NUKOL-795383 format. One record per residue (C-alpha): z negated, y, x; residue in three letters; residue number from 1. Coordinates in nm, 4 decimals. Layout:
<recs>
<rec><c3>Z</c3><c2>Y</c2><c1>X</c1><residu>ALA</residu><num>NUM</num></rec>
...
</recs>
This chain:
<recs>
<rec><c3>0.0000</c3><c2>0.0000</c2><c1>0.0000</c1><residu>MET</residu><num>1</num></rec>
<rec><c3>0.0986</c3><c2>0.3397</c2><c1>0.1379</c1><residu>SER</residu><num>2</num></rec>
<rec><c3>-0.1612</c3><c2>0.6061</c2><c1>0.2116</c1><residu>ALA</residu><num>3</num></rec>
<rec><c3>-0.0476</c3><c2>0.9515</c2><c1>0.1019</c1><residu>ILE</residu><num>4</num></rec>
<rec><c3>-0.2488</c3><c2>1.2594</c2><c1>0.1953</c1><residu>ALA</residu><num>5</num></rec>
<rec><c3>-0.2578</c3><c2>1.5478</c2><c1>-0.0549</c1><residu>VAL</residu><num>6</num></rec>
<rec><c3>-0.3310</c3><c2>1.8768</c2><c1>0.1220</c1><residu>ILE</residu><num>7</num></rec>
<rec><c3>-0.6400</c3><c2>2.0551</c2><c1>-0.0076</c1><residu>ASP</residu><num>8</num></rec>
<rec><c3>-0.6194</c3><c2>2.4338</c2><c1>0.0287</c1><residu>TYR</residu><num>9</num></rec>
<rec><c3>-0.7792</c3><c2>2.5564</c2><c1>-0.2950</c1><residu>ASP</residu><num>10</num></rec>
<rec><c3>-0.4501</c3><c2>2.6266</c2><c1>-0.4749</c1><residu>MET</residu><num>11</num></rec>
<rec><c3>-0.4290</c3><c2>2.4362</c2><c1>-0.7995</c1><residu>GLY</residu><num>12</num></rec>
<rec><c3>-0.5307</c3><c2>2.1072</c2><c1>-0.9521</c1><residu>ASN</residu><num>13</num></rec>
<rec><c3>-0.4706</c3><c2>1.8397</c2><c1>-0.6918</c1><residu>LEU</residu><num>14</num></rec>
<rec><c3>-0.5970</c3><c2>1.5555</c2><c1>-0.9071</c1><residu>HIS</residu><num>15</num></rec>
<rec><c3>-0.3023</c3><c2>1.5483</c2><c1>-1.1486</c1><residu>SER</residu><num>16</num></rec>
<rec><c3>-0.0616</c3><c2>1.5041</c2><c1>-0.8580</c1><residu>ALA</residu><num>17</num></rec>
<rec><c3>-0.2848</c3><c2>1.2308</c2><c1>-0.7186</c1><residu>CYS</residu><num>18</num></rec>
<rec><c3>-0.2887</c3><c2>1.0457</c2><c1>-1.0505</c1><residu>LYS</residu><num>19</num></rec>
<rec><c3>0.0914</c3><c2>1.0464</c2><c1>-1.0636</c1><residu>GLY</residu><num>20</num></rec>
<rec><c3>0.1140</c3><c2>0.9113</c2><c1>-0.7081</c1><residu>LEU</residu><num>21</num></rec>
<rec><c3>-0.1481</c3><c2>0.6471</c2><c1>-0.7835</c1><residu>GLN</residu><num>22</num></rec>
<rec><c3>0.0462</c3><c2>0.5313</c2><c1>-1.0893</c1><residu>LYS</residu><num>23</num></rec>
<rec><c3>0.3405</c3><c2>0.4832</c2><c1>-0.8537</c1><residu>ALA</residu><num>24</num></rec>
<rec><c3>0.1312</c3><c2>0.2541</c2><c1>-0.6353</c1><residu>GLY</residu><num>25</num></rec>
<rec><c3>0.0058</c3><c2>0.4837</c2><c1>-0.3615</c1><residu>ALA</residu><num>26</num></rec>
<rec><c3>-0.3425</c3><c2>0.5257</c2><c1>-0.2234</c1><residu>THR</residu><num>27</num></rec>
<rec><c3>-0.4163</c3><c2>0.8981</c2><c1>-0.2129</c1><residu>THR</residu><num>28</num></rec>
<rec><c3>-0.6532</c3><c2>1.1094</c2><c1>-0.0087</c1><residu>LEU</residu><num>29</num></rec>
<rec><c3>-0.7257</c3><c2>1.4770</c2><c1>-0.0804</c1><residu>ILE</residu><num>30</num></rec>
<rec><c3>-0.7967</c3><c2>1.6397</c2><c1>0.2540</c1><residu>THR</residu><num>31</num></rec>
<rec><c3>-0.7599</c3><c2>1.9426</c2><c1>0.4787</c1><residu>ASP</residu><num>32</num></rec>
<rec><c3>-0.8455</c3><c2>1.7416</c2><c1>0.7900</c1><residu>ASP</residu><num>33</num></rec>
<rec><c3>-0.5544</c3><c2>1.7506</c2><c1>1.0349</c1><residu>VAL</residu><num>34</num></rec>
<rec><c3>-0.6328</c3><c2>1.4088</c2><c1>1.1832</c1><residu>ALA</residu><num>35</num></rec>
<rec><c3>-0.6250</c3><c2>1.2503</c2><c1>0.8368</c1><residu>GLU</residu><num>36</num></rec>
<rec><c3>-0.2956</c3><c2>1.4238</c2><c1>0.7565</c1><residu>LEU</residu><num>37</num></rec>
<rec><c3>-0.1455</c3><c2>1.2935</c2><c1>1.0787</c1><residu>GLU</residu><num>38</num></rec>
<rec><c3>-0.2640</c3><c2>0.9371</c2><c1>1.0088</c1><residu>ARG</residu><num>39</num></rec>
<rec><c3>-0.1253</c3><c2>0.9308</c2><c1>0.6538</c1><residu>ALA</residu><num>40</num></rec>
<rec><c3>0.2037</c3><c2>0.7539</c2><c1>0.5821</c1><residu>ASP</residu><num>41</num></rec>
<rec><c3>0.3238</c3><c2>1.0504</c2><c1>0.3742</c1><residu>GLY</residu><num>42</num></rec>
<rec><c3>0.2010</c3><c2>1.4008</c2><c1>0.2910</c1><residu>VAL</residu><num>43</num></rec>
<rec><c3>0.2157</c3><c2>1.6032</c2><c1>-0.0316</c1><residu>VAL</residu><num>44</num></rec>
<rec><c3>0.1662</c3><c2>1.9802</c2><c1>-0.0532</c1><residu>LEU</residu><num>45</num></rec>
<rec><c3>0.1058</c3><c2>2.0776</c2><c1>-0.4183</c1><residu>PRO</residu><num>46</num></rec>
<rec><c3>0.0103</c3><c2>2.4233</c2><c1>-0.5390</c1><residu>GLY</residu><num>47</num></rec>
<rec><c3>-0.0279</c3><c2>2.6584</c2><c1>-0.8330</c1><residu>VAL</residu><num>48</num></rec>
<rec><c3>-0.0709</c3><c2>3.0334</c2><c1>-0.8021</c1><residu>GLY</residu><num>49</num></rec>
<rec><c3>0.0578</c3><c2>3.3156</c2><c1>-0.5834</c1><residu>ALA</residu><num>50</num></rec>
<rec><c3>0.2355</c3><c2>3.3043</c2><c1>-0.2486</c1><residu>PHE</residu><num>51</num></rec>
<rec><c3>0.0051</c3><c2>3.5296</c2><c1>-0.0422</c1><residu>ASP</residu><num>52</num></rec>
<rec><c3>-0.3252</c3><c2>3.3587</c2><c1>-0.1305</c1><residu>PRO</residu><num>53</num></rec>
<rec><c3>-0.1627</c3><c2>3.0220</c2><c1>-0.0616</c1><residu>ALA</residu><num>54</num></rec>
<rec><c3>-0.0586</c3><c2>3.1251</c2><c1>0.2893</c1><residu>MET</residu><num>55</num></rec>
<rec><c3>-0.3952</c3><c2>3.2888</c2><c1>0.3513</c1><residu>GLN</residu><num>56</num></rec>
<rec><c3>-0.5748</c3><c2>2.9672</c2><c1>0.2551</c1><residu>HIS</residu><num>57</num></rec>
<rec><c3>-0.3456</c3><c2>2.7586</c2><c1>0.4774</c1><residu>LEU</residu><num>58</num></rec>
<rec><c3>-0.4066</c3><c2>2.9929</c2><c1>0.7716</c1><residu>ARG</residu><num>59</num></rec>
<rec><c3>-0.7827</c3><c2>3.0048</c2><c1>0.7170</c1><residu>SER</residu><num>60</num></rec>
<rec><c3>-0.7901</c3><c2>2.6250</c2><c1>0.7367</c1><residu>ARG</residu><num>61</num></rec>
<rec><c3>-0.5650</c3><c2>2.6227</c2><c1>1.0468</c1><residu>HIS</residu><num>62</num></rec>
<rec><c3>-0.3055</c3><c2>2.4135</c2><c1>0.8658</c1><residu>LEU</residu><num>63</num></rec>
<rec><c3>0.0125</c3><c2>2.6133</c2><c1>0.9265</c1><residu>VAL</residu><num>64</num></rec>
<rec><c3>0.1132</c3><c2>2.4672</c2><c1>1.2621</c1><residu>GLU</residu><num>65</num></rec>
<rec><c3>-0.0042</c3><c2>2.1127</c2><c1>1.1790</c1><residu>PRO</residu><num>66</num></rec>
<rec><c3>0.2108</c3><c2>2.1154</c2><c1>0.8628</c1><residu>ILE</residu><num>67</num></rec>
<rec><c3>0.5122</c3><c2>2.2304</c2><c1>1.0658</c1><residu>ARG</residu><num>68</num></rec>
<rec><c3>0.4501</c3><c2>1.9560</c2><c1>1.3213</c1><residu>GLN</residu><num>69</num></rec>
<rec><c3>0.4050</c3><c2>1.6875</c2><c1>1.0559</c1><residu>ILE</residu><num>70</num></rec>
<rec><c3>0.7387</c3><c2>1.7814</c2><c1>0.8984</c1><residu>ILE</residu><num>71</num></rec>
<rec><c3>0.9077</c3><c2>1.7930</c2><c1>1.2401</c1><residu>ALA</residu><num>72</num></rec>
<rec><c3>0.7694</c3><c2>1.4467</c2><c1>1.3201</c1><residu>SER</residu><num>73</num></rec>
<rec><c3>0.9823</c3><c2>1.2887</c2><c1>1.0466</c1><residu>GLY</residu><num>74</num></rec>
<rec><c3>0.6936</c3><c2>1.1836</c2><c1>0.8228</c1><residu>LYS</residu><num>75</num></rec>
<rec><c3>0.7902</c3><c2>1.1896</c2><c1>0.4506</c1><residu>PRO</residu><num>76</num></rec>
<rec><c3>0.6729</c3><c2>1.5214</c2><c1>0.3068</c1><residu>PHE</residu><num>77</num></rec>
<rec><c3>0.6843</c3><c2>1.6399</c2><c1>-0.0550</c1><residu>LEU</residu><num>78</num></rec>
<rec><c3>0.6165</c3><c2>1.9945</c2><c1>-0.1729</c1><residu>GLY</residu><num>79</num></rec>
<rec><c3>0.5404</c3><c2>2.0638</c2><c1>-0.5405</c1><residu>ILE</residu><num>80</num></rec>
<rec><c3>0.5772</c3><c2>2.4024</c2><c1>-0.7159</c1><residu>CYS</residu><num>81</num></rec>
<rec><c3>0.4052</c3><c2>2.6575</c2><c1>-0.4902</c1><residu>LEU</residu><num>82</num></rec>
<rec><c3>0.4205</c3><c2>2.3868</c2><c1>-0.2244</c1><residu>GLY</residu><num>83</num></rec>
<rec><c3>0.7986</c3><c2>2.4330</c2><c1>-0.2281</c1><residu>LEU</residu><num>84</num></rec>
<rec><c3>0.7861</c3><c2>2.8111</c2><c1>-0.2081</c1><residu>GLN</residu><num>85</num></rec>
<rec><c3>0.5604</c3><c2>2.8345</c2><c1>0.0979</c1><residu>VAL</residu><num>86</num></rec>
<rec><c3>0.8069</c3><c2>2.6222</c2><c1>0.2969</c1><residu>LEU</residu><num>87</num></rec>
<rec><c3>1.0328</c3><c2>2.9280</c2><c1>0.3165</c1><residu>PHE</residu><num>88</num></rec>
<rec><c3>1.0080</c3><c2>3.2386</c2><c1>0.5351</c1><residu>GLU</residu><num>89</num></rec>
<rec><c3>0.8923</c3><c2>3.4999</c2><c1>0.2844</c1><residu>SER</residu><num>90</num></rec>
<rec><c3>0.8548</c3><c2>3.5865</c2><c1>-0.0848</c1><residu>SER</residu><num>91</num></rec>
<rec><c3>0.9231</c3><c2>3.8831</c2><c1>-0.3104</c1><residu>ASP</residu><num>92</num></rec>
<rec><c3>0.5797</c3><c2>3.8045</c2><c1>-0.4548</c1><residu>GLU</residu><num>93</num></rec>
<rec><c3>0.3869</c3><c2>3.9225</c2><c1>-0.1494</c1><residu>GLY</residu><num>94</num></rec>
<rec><c3>0.3781</c3><c2>4.0270</c2><c1>0.2139</c1><residu>ASP</residu><num>95</num></rec>
<rec><c3>0.2591</c3><c2>3.7154</c2><c1>0.3944</c1><residu>GLU</residu><num>96</num></rec>
<rec><c3>0.4956</c3><c2>3.5144</c2><c1>0.6125</c1><residu>ALA</residu><num>97</num></rec>
<rec><c3>0.5633</c3><c2>3.1651</c2><c1>0.4831</c1><residu>GLY</residu><num>98</num></rec>
<rec><c3>0.5693</c3><c2>2.8422</c2><c1>0.6819</c1><residu>LEU</residu><num>99</num></rec>
<rec><c3>0.9304</c3><c2>2.9135</c2><c1>0.7763</c1><residu>GLY</residu><num>100</num></rec>
<rec><c3>1.0251</c3><c2>2.5455</c2><c1>0.7824</c1><residu>VAL</residu><num>101</num></rec>
<rec><c3>1.3329</c3><c2>2.6300</c2><c1>0.5740</c1><residu>LEU</residu><num>102</num></rec>
<rec><c3>1.5295</c3><c2>2.9537</c2><c1>0.6279</c1><residu>PRO</residu><num>103</num></rec>
<rec><c3>1.5423</c3><c2>3.1715</c2><c1>0.3175</c1><residu>GLY</residu><num>104</num></rec>
<rec><c3>1.3172</c3><c2>3.3587</c2><c1>0.0832</c1><residu>THR</residu><num>105</num></rec>
<rec><c3>1.1557</c3><c2>3.3367</c2><c1>-0.2592</c1><residu>ILE</residu><num>106</num></rec>
<rec><c3>1.3065</c3><c2>3.5643</c2><c1>-0.5283</c1><residu>ARG</residu><num>107</num></rec>
<rec><c3>1.1845</c3><c2>3.6754</c2><c1>-0.8704</c1><residu>ARG</residu><num>108</num></rec>
<rec><c3>1.3869</c3><c2>3.6027</c2><c1>-1.1826</c1><residu>PHE</residu><num>109</num></rec>
<rec><c3>1.5874</c3><c2>3.9073</c2><c1>-1.2844</c1><residu>GLN</residu><num>110</num></rec>
<rec><c3>1.4995</c3><c2>4.0555</c2><c1>-1.6222</c1><residu>ALA</residu><num>111</num></rec>
<rec><c3>1.7465</c3><c2>3.9843</c2><c1>-1.9024</c1><residu>GLU</residu><num>112</num></rec>
<rec><c3>1.7336</c3><c2>4.0611</c2><c1>-2.2761</c1><residu>PRO</residu><num>113</num></rec>
<rec><c3>1.5228</c3><c2>3.7923</c2><c1>-2.4510</c1><residu>ASP</residu><num>114</num></rec>
<rec><c3>1.4602</c3><c2>3.6094</c2><c1>-2.1229</c1><residu>LEU</residu><num>115</num></rec>
<rec><c3>1.1039</c3><c2>3.4843</c2><c1>-2.0906</c1><residu>LYS</residu><num>116</num></rec>
<rec><c3>0.9398</c3><c2>3.5244</c2><c1>-1.7508</c1><residu>ILE</residu><num>117</num></rec>
<rec><c3>0.7696</c3><c2>3.3118</c2><c1>-1.6352</c1><residu>PRO</residu><num>118</num></rec>
<rec><c3>1.0173</c3><c2>3.0323</c2><c1>-1.6880</c1><residu>HIS</residu><num>119</num></rec>
<rec><c3>0.7814</c3><c2>2.7962</c2><c1>-1.8685</c1><residu>MET</residu><num>120</num></rec>
<rec><c3>0.8488</c3><c2>2.4664</c2><c1>-2.0389</c1><residu>GLY</residu><num>121</num></rec>
<rec><c3>1.1060</c3><c2>2.1881</c2><c1>-2.0330</c1><residu>TRP</residu><num>122</num></rec>
<rec><c3>1.4486</c3><c2>2.2377</c2><c1>-1.8796</c1><residu>ASN</residu><num>123</num></rec>
<rec><c3>1.7315</c3><c2>2.0215</c2><c1>-1.7500</c1><residu>GLN</residu><num>124</num></rec>
<rec><c3>1.8027</c3><c2>1.9522</c2><c1>-1.3872</c1><residu>LEU</residu><num>125</num></rec>
<rec><c3>2.1505</c3><c2>1.9777</c2><c1>-1.2404</c1><residu>GLU</residu><num>126</num></rec>
<rec><c3>2.1564</c3><c2>1.7453</c2><c1>-0.9399</c1><residu>LEU</residu><num>127</num></rec>
<rec><c3>2.3264</c3><c2>1.8797</c2><c1>-0.6261</c1><residu>ARG</residu><num>128</num></rec>
<rec><c3>2.2369</c3><c2>1.5910</c2><c1>-0.3953</c1><residu>GLN</residu><num>129</num></rec>
<rec><c3>2.2876</c3><c2>1.2930</c2><c1>-0.6278</c1><residu>PRO</residu><num>130</num></rec>
<rec><c3>2.2396</c3><c2>1.0459</c2><c1>-0.3408</c1><residu>ASP</residu><num>131</num></rec>
<rec><c3>1.8979</c3><c2>1.1836</c2><c1>-0.2450</c1><residu>SER</residu><num>132</num></rec>
<rec><c3>1.6285</c3><c2>0.9127</c2><c1>-0.2631</c1><residu>PRO</residu><num>133</num></rec>
<rec><c3>1.4282</c3><c2>1.1563</c2><c1>-0.4760</c1><residu>LEU</residu><num>134</num></rec>
<rec><c3>1.6757</c3><c2>1.1051</c2><c1>-0.7643</c1><residu>TRP</residu><num>135</num></rec>
<rec><c3>1.6867</c3><c2>0.7251</c2><c1>-0.7681</c1><residu>ASN</residu><num>136</num></rec>
<rec><c3>1.7081</c3><c2>0.6158</c2><c1>-1.1362</c1><residu>GLN</residu><num>137</num></rec>
<rec><c3>1.7007</c3><c2>0.9814</c2><c1>-1.2476</c1><residu>ILE</residu><num>138</num></rec>
<rec><c3>1.9522</c3><c2>1.1091</c2><c1>-1.5025</c1><residu>SER</residu><num>139</num></rec>
<rec><c3>2.1845</c3><c2>1.3854</c2><c1>-1.3700</c1><residu>PRO</residu><num>140</num></rec>
<rec><c3>2.0481</c3><c2>1.6056</c2><c1>-1.6520</c1><residu>ALA</residu><num>141</num></rec>
<rec><c3>1.6860</c3><c2>1.4913</c2><c1>-1.6621</c1><residu>ALA</residu><num>142</num></rec>
<rec><c3>1.4325</c3><c2>1.7108</c2><c1>-1.8441</c1><residu>TRP</residu><num>143</num></rec>
<rec><c3>1.1376</c3><c2>1.8280</c2><c1>-1.6337</c1><residu>VAL</residu><num>144</num></rec>
<rec><c3>0.8548</c3><c2>2.0773</c2><c1>-1.6792</c1><residu>TYR</residu><num>145</num></rec>
<rec><c3>0.8541</c3><c2>2.4204</c2><c1>-1.5117</c1><residu>PHE</residu><num>146</num></rec>
<rec><c3>0.6036</c3><c2>2.7050</c2><c1>-1.4819</c1><residu>VAL</residu><num>147</num></rec>
<rec><c3>0.7254</c3><c2>2.9768</c2><c1>-1.2424</c1><residu>HIS</residu><num>148</num></rec>
<rec><c3>0.8393</c3><c2>3.3366</c2><c1>-1.2121</c1><residu>SER</residu><num>149</num></rec>
<rec><c3>0.9878</c3><c2>3.2976</c2><c1>-0.8622</c1><residu>TYR</residu><num>150</num></rec>
<rec><c3>1.2457</c3><c2>3.0604</c2><c1>-0.7163</c1><residu>TYR</residu><num>151</num></rec>
<rec><c3>1.3746</c3><c2>2.9625</c2><c1>-0.3741</c1><residu>ALA</residu><num>152</num></rec>
<rec><c3>1.6914</c3><c2>3.1171</c2><c1>-0.2337</c1><residu>ALA</residu><num>153</num></rec>
<rec><c3>1.7731</c3><c2>2.8972</c2><c1>0.0695</c1><residu>PRO</residu><num>154</num></rec>
<rec><c3>1.9804</c3><c2>3.0508</c2><c1>0.3491</c1><residu>ALA</residu><num>155</num></rec>
<rec><c3>2.1526</c3><c2>2.7112</c2><c1>0.3811</c1><residu>ASP</residu><num>156</num></rec>
<rec><c3>2.2870</c3><c2>2.6099</c2><c1>0.0374</c1><residu>PRO</residu><num>157</num></rec>
<rec><c3>2.3217</c3><c2>2.2475</c2><c1>0.1505</c1><residu>SER</residu><num>158</num></rec>
<rec><c3>1.9437</c3><c2>2.1943</c2><c1>0.1277</c1><residu>VAL</residu><num>159</num></rec>
<rec><c3>1.9516</c3><c2>2.2582</c2><c1>-0.2484</c1><residu>CYS</residu><num>160</num></rec>
<rec><c3>1.8957</c3><c2>1.9184</c2><c1>-0.4091</c1><residu>ALA</residu><num>161</num></rec>
<rec><c3>1.8957</c3><c2>2.0377</c2><c1>-0.7712</c1><residu>ALA</residu><num>162</num></rec>
<rec><c3>1.9305</c3><c2>2.3550</c2><c1>-0.9753</c1><residu>THR</residu><num>163</num></rec>
<rec><c3>1.8146</c3><c2>2.4714</c2><c1>-1.3165</c1><residu>VAL</residu><num>164</num></rec>
<rec><c3>1.9584</c3><c2>2.7403</c2><c1>-1.5453</c1><residu>THR</residu><num>165</num></rec>
<rec><c3>1.7315</c3><c2>2.9944</c2><c1>-1.7124</c1><residu>HIS</residu><num>166</num></rec>
<rec><c3>1.9131</c3><c2>3.2580</c2><c1>-1.9130</c1><residu>GLY</residu><num>167</num></rec>
<rec><c3>2.2253</c3><c2>3.3384</c2><c1>-1.7115</c1><residu>SER</residu><num>168</num></rec>
<rec><c3>2.0565</c3><c2>3.2561</c2><c1>-1.3807</c1><residu>GLN</residu><num>169</num></rec>
<rec><c3>2.1101</c3><c2>2.9242</c2><c1>-1.2045</c1><residu>THR</residu><num>170</num></rec>
<rec><c3>1.8436</c3><c2>2.8788</c2><c1>-0.9387</c1><residu>VAL</residu><num>171</num></rec>
<rec><c3>1.7041</c3><c2>2.6193</c2><c1>-0.7001</c1><residu>THR</residu><num>172</num></rec>
<rec><c3>1.4895</c3><c2>2.3533</c2><c1>-0.8669</c1><residu>ALA</residu><num>173</num></rec>
<rec><c3>1.4515</c3><c2>2.1225</c2><c1>-0.5643</c1><residu>ALA</residu><num>174</num></rec>
<rec><c3>1.5321</c3><c2>2.1091</c2><c1>-0.1947</c1><residu>VAL</residu><num>175</num></rec>
<rec><c3>1.5774</c3><c2>1.8150</c2><c1>0.0405</c1><residu>ALA</residu><num>176</num></rec>
<rec><c3>1.6536</c3><c2>1.7881</c2><c1>0.4101</c1><residu>LYS</residu><num>177</num></rec>
<rec><c3>1.5934</c3><c2>1.4653</c2><c1>0.5999</c1><residu>ASP</residu><num>178</num></rec>
<rec><c3>1.2253</c3><c2>1.3696</c2><c1>0.5491</c1><residu>ASN</residu><num>179</num></rec>
<rec><c3>1.1395</c3><c2>1.6980</c2><c1>0.3745</c1><residu>LEU</residu><num>180</num></rec>
<rec><c3>1.1625</c3><c2>1.7184</c2><c1>-0.0052</c1><residu>MET</residu><num>181</num></rec>
<rec><c3>1.0203</c3><c2>1.9708</c2><c1>-0.2498</c1><residu>ALA</residu><num>182</num></rec>
<rec><c3>1.0466</c3><c2>2.0425</c2><c1>-0.6207</c1><residu>VAL</residu><num>183</num></rec>
<rec><c3>0.9818</c3><c2>2.3654</c2><c1>-0.8116</c1><residu>GLN</residu><num>184</num></rec>
<rec><c3>0.8873</c3><c2>2.1815</c2><c1>-1.1312</c1><residu>PHE</residu><num>185</num></rec>
<rec><c3>0.5755</c3><c2>1.9719</c2><c1>-1.1921</c1><residu>HIS</residu><num>186</num></rec>
<rec><c3>0.6664</c3><c2>1.6015</c2><c1>-1.1731</c1><residu>PRO</residu><num>187</num></rec>
<rec><c3>0.3120</c3><c2>1.5047</c2><c1>-1.2732</c1><residu>GLU</residu><num>188</num></rec>
<rec><c3>0.3693</c3><c2>1.6884</c2><c1>-1.6047</c1><residu>LYS</residu><num>189</num></rec>
<rec><c3>0.7293</c3><c2>1.5729</c2><c1>-1.6529</c1><residu>SER</residu><num>190</num></rec>
<rec><c3>0.6760</c3><c2>1.2454</c2><c1>-1.8381</c1><residu>SER</residu><num>191</num></rec>
<rec><c3>0.8877</c3><c2>0.9434</c2><c1>-1.7412</c1><residu>THR</residu><num>192</num></rec>
<rec><c3>1.1335</c3><c2>1.1341</c2><c1>-1.5206</c1><residu>ALA</residu><num>193</num></rec>
<rec><c3>0.8547</c3><c2>1.3027</c2><c1>-1.3275</c1><residu>GLY</residu><num>194</num></rec>
<rec><c3>0.6669</c3><c2>0.9801</c2><c1>-1.2675</c1><residu>LEU</residu><num>195</num></rec>
<rec><c3>0.9916</c3><c2>0.8193</c2><c1>-1.1496</c1><residu>GLN</residu><num>196</num></rec>
<rec><c3>1.0407</c3><c2>1.1017</c2><c1>-0.8984</c1><residu>ILE</residu><num>197</num></rec>
<rec><c3>0.6887</c3><c2>1.0489</c2><c1>-0.7637</c1><residu>LEU</residu><num>198</num></rec>
<rec><c3>0.7563</c3><c2>0.6749</c2><c1>-0.7520</c1><residu>ALA</residu><num>199</num></rec>
<rec><c3>1.0748</c3><c2>0.7427</c2><c1>-0.5569</c1><residu>ASN</residu><num>200</num></rec>
<rec><c3>0.8746</c3><c2>0.9386</c2><c1>-0.2999</c1><residu>PHE</residu><num>201</num></rec>
<rec><c3>0.6168</c3><c2>0.6596</c2><c1>-0.2745</c1><residu>VAL</residu><num>202</num></rec>
<rec><c3>0.8966</c3><c2>0.4042</c2><c1>-0.2255</c1><residu>GLN</residu><num>203</num></rec>
<rec><c3>1.0483</c3><c2>0.6211</c2><c1>0.0479</c1><residu>LEU</residu><num>204</num></rec>
<rec><c3>0.7110</c3><c2>0.6369</c2><c1>0.2220</c1><residu>VAL</residu><num>205</num></rec>
<rec><c3>0.6795</c3><c2>0.2574</c2><c1>0.1984</c1><residu>GLU</residu><num>206</num></rec>
<rec><c3>1.0282</c3><c2>0.2052</c2><c1>0.3428</c1><residu>ARG</residu><num>207</num></rec>
<rec><c3>0.9538</c3><c2>0.4351</c2><c1>0.6343</c1><residu>GLU</residu><num>208</num></rec>
<rec><c3>0.6238</c3><c2>0.2578</c2><c1>0.6915</c1><residu>GLN</residu><num>209</num></rec>
<rec><c3>0.7986</c3><c2>-0.0827</c2><c1>0.7043</c1><residu>ARG</residu><num>210</num></rec>
<rec><c3>1.0549</c3><c2>0.0518</c2><c1>0.9498</c1><residu>VAL</residu><num>211</num></rec>
<rec><c3>0.7794</c3><c2>0.1922</c2><c1>1.1725</c1><residu>GLU</residu><num>212</num></rec>
<rec><c3>0.5858</c3><c2>-0.1338</c2><c1>1.1644</c1><residu>VAL</residu><num>213</num></rec>
<rec><c3>0.9050</c3><c2>-0.3239</c2><c1>1.2461</c1><residu>GLY</residu><num>214</num></rec>
<rec><c3>0.9785</c3><c2>-0.0989</c2><c1>1.5424</c1><residu>VAL</residu><num>215</num></rec>
<rec><c3>0.6227</c3><c2>-0.1329</c2><c1>1.6716</c1><residu>MET</residu><num>216</num></rec>
<rec><c3>0.6361</c3><c2>-0.5102</c2><c1>1.6250</c1><residu>GLY</residu><num>217</num></rec>
</recs>
């Protein structure tokens, strides 16, 4: 059974993400201990709230560089909601620098007549990387649950794994590059599709773990 560490930095309810991962067969550990993060088979960075406090909490716990190194090491890494946004360099929401793992910034939805901001509720994905392991057994137009006023604008469009349309604006709903994956929506609140996405991440972690054990053996 794979051990997945969920990063604790006081930004949102970590337990709902853990429950979803546990349903998919993972053993989870909520921690801000760098050694435990490094020992884990996979790492999840969830988050709810604002960009600046999130980065301030990560810096106060000395997690910024360890997170960068964990991603660079090739370990499977999943960001959720705010955990996607802080992967980028900056945000219109605040002044703090992000992790800068992915080039680009976080933008606010533009006001439109009758457009509700935040974008809250169920909406359909449009898959841009249909072969990504994150989308195994996922419909190309799966419904998932969003709560956000800001979205990622990657400098490299190829990292966009899925988009969503709100009003006339089509924006990034997920990113993926090698071992790094992140979703703007809440898979733990997205019913069957969301649980399948979490299961896909757990299965990826298990595959990587088997490969590592095989190499070591």
